C-alpha positions as CSV (number, residue, x, y, z in Angstrom):
1,M,-16.1,59.3,-43.8
2,A,-19.7,58.9,-44.5
3,P,-21.7,55.7,-43.8
4,V,-22.4,53.5,-46.8
5,A,-25.5,51.4,-47.1
6,L,-24.9,47.7,-47.4
7,E,-26.4,45.8,-50.3
8,D,-27.6,42.2,-50.1
9,I,-26.1,40.0,-52.7
10,P,-28.4,37.2,-53.8
11,E,-27.0,33.6,-53.7
12,P,-27.0,31.8,-57.0
13,D,-29.4,28.8,-57.3
14,D,-26.9,26.4,-58.9
15,L,-24.1,26.2,-56.3
16,P,-21.9,23.0,-56.7
17,M,-22.0,20.5,-53.7
18,V,-18.5,20.0,-52.2
19,E,-18.0,16.7,-50.3
20,E,-15.8,16.7,-47.2
21,P,-12.8,14.5,-47.6
22,P,-12.8,11.5,-45.1
23,V,-10.7,12.3,-42.0
24,K,-8.6,9.5,-40.7
25,L,-8.2,10.0,-37.0
26,P,-5.6,8.3,-34.9
27,V,-6.6,5.4,-32.6
28,V,-7.3,6.7,-29.1
29,P,-5.2,4.7,-26.6
30,V,-7.1,3.1,-23.8
31,S,-5.6,1.7,-20.6
32,T,-7.1,-1.5,-19.3
33,E,-5.8,-0.7,-15.8
34,A,-6.9,2.9,-15.5
35,G,-10.5,2.4,-14.7
36,K,-10.0,-0.5,-12.2
37,P,-9.1,0.4,-8.6
38,K,-6.8,-2.2,-7.1
39,K,-8.4,-4.0,-4.2
40,R,-6.7,-6.1,-1.6
41,K,-8.3,-9.4,-0.8
42,K,-8.8,-10.0,2.8
43,T,-7.0,-13.1,4.1
44,P,-9.3,-15.4,6.0
45,K,-8.5,-15.8,9.7
46,V,-7.2,-19.1,10.9
47,V,-9.8,-20.9,12.9
48,A,-8.8,-23.7,15.3
49,P,-10.7,-26.9,14.8
50,V,-13.2,-27.8,17.6
51,E,-12.2,-31.5,17.7
52,P,-8.6,-32.6,18.0
53,P,-7.4,-34.6,15.0
54,P,-7.1,-38.4,15.3
55,A,-4.0,-39.7,17.1
56,E,-2.4,-41.1,13.9
57,T,-2.4,-37.6,12.4
58,Q,-0.8,-36.1,15.4
59,V,2.0,-38.7,15.3
60,A,2.6,-38.1,11.6
61,S,2.7,-34.3,12.0
62,A,5.1,-34.6,14.9
63,A,7.6,-36.6,12.8
64,A,7.3,-34.3,9.8
65,A,9.6,-31.4,9.2
66,P,8.2,-28.0,10.4
67,S,6.3,-26.2,7.7
68,P,7.2,-22.7,6.6
69,D,4.0,-21.4,8.3
70,A,5.3,-22.6,11.6
71,A,8.5,-20.5,11.1
72,V,6.4,-17.3,10.8
73,G,4.2,-18.0,13.8
74,A,1.0,-19.5,12.5
75,L,-1.6,-20.3,15.1
76,T,-1.5,-23.9,16.3
77,A,-4.4,-26.3,16.5
78,G,-4.7,-25.4,20.2
79,G,-4.7,-29.0,21.5
80,E,-3.4,-29.8,25.0
81,T,-1.1,-27.1,26.4
82,N,0.7,-27.1,29.6
83,P,-0.3,-24.5,32.2
84,Q,3.2,-23.0,32.2
85,T,2.9,-22.0,28.6
86,K,-0.5,-20.5,29.2
87,Q,0.8,-18.5,32.2
88,E,3.9,-17.3,30.2
89,A,1.6,-16.1,27.4
90,E,-0.7,-14.3,29.9
91,D,2.3,-12.6,31.5
92,L,3.8,-11.6,28.2
93,I,0.5,-10.1,27.0
94,A,0.0,-8.2,30.2
95,S,3.6,-6.7,30.1
96,I,3.1,-5.7,26.5
97,D,-0.2,-3.9,27.5
98,K,1.6,-2.0,30.2
99,R,4.5,-1.1,27.9
100,L,2.2,0.1,25.2
101,N,0.2,2.3,27.6
102,A,3.5,3.8,28.9
103,L,4.8,4.9,25.5
104,P,5.0,8.7,25.2
105,A,2.4,10.2,22.9
106,Q,5.1,11.8,20.7
107,K,6.7,8.4,20.1
108,V,3.4,6.8,19.3
109,E,2.7,9.6,16.8
110,E,6.1,9.3,15.2
111,Q,6.0,5.5,14.9
112,K,2.3,5.0,14.0
113,A,3.0,2.1,11.7
114,Q,5.2,0.2,14.1
115,V,2.8,0.8,17.1
116,S,0.0,-0.5,14.9
117,K,1.9,-3.7,14.2
118,V,2.6,-4.2,17.9
119,R,-1.1,-3.6,18.7
120,N,-2.2,-6.1,16.0
121,F,0.1,-8.8,17.3
122,W,-0.9,-8.1,20.9
123,K,-4.6,-8.3,20.0
124,D,-4.1,-11.5,18.0
125,A,-2.2,-13.0,20.9
126,Q,-5.2,-12.2,23.2
127,D,-7.6,-13.8,20.8
128,A,-5.5,-16.9,20.5
129,L,-5.3,-17.2,24.3
130,K,-9.1,-16.8,24.6
131,S,-9.5,-19.6,22.0
132,G,-7.3,-21.9,24.0
133,D,-4.2,-21.7,21.8
134,A,-1.5,-20.9,24.4
135,E,1.4,-21.7,22.0
136,G,0.1,-19.4,19.3
137,A,-0.6,-16.7,21.8
138,K,2.9,-16.9,23.2
139,T,4.4,-16.8,19.7
140,L,2.3,-13.7,18.7
141,A,3.0,-12.0,22.0
142,T,6.8,-12.6,21.5
143,K,6.6,-11.0,18.1
144,A,4.8,-8.0,19.6
145,K,7.4,-7.8,22.4
146,L,10.3,-7.8,19.9
147,L,8.7,-5.1,17.8
148,L,8.1,-3.1,21.0
149,D,11.7,-3.6,22.0
150,D,12.8,-2.1,18.6
151,L,10.4,0.8,19.0
152,E,11.7,1.7,22.4
153,K,15.3,1.9,21.3
């Protein structure tokens, strides 16, 4: 096998132009949800009014049926509270604090979500008590206590 020299072939000057046929591509599907990360809206904190509402409003609200918010433990307006309710709320908050600190580290690690809920209710109860809402503080502390009871079982 001996090497052969390559020859250049000249191109003709009158080559016909060939048009490309139009290509019909399928429509690319686009998701409207894909590019938007879902964001949670923060719920505003309930702020107790500085002034107590007029006496007529208090009478009307006392006669009305309890609202669904009251069933889930919404903070009250924080008007006049008796000292016994305030003391009960303080005692309940203190006992929850002691019980939370006494939880074994392994239990806290295993039940992170539940412990977090208890701590949130406990903190909200403290905040309500500081703002003068003993009823709301007692309700929130009771919720924390019940969750803590379930956690310790």
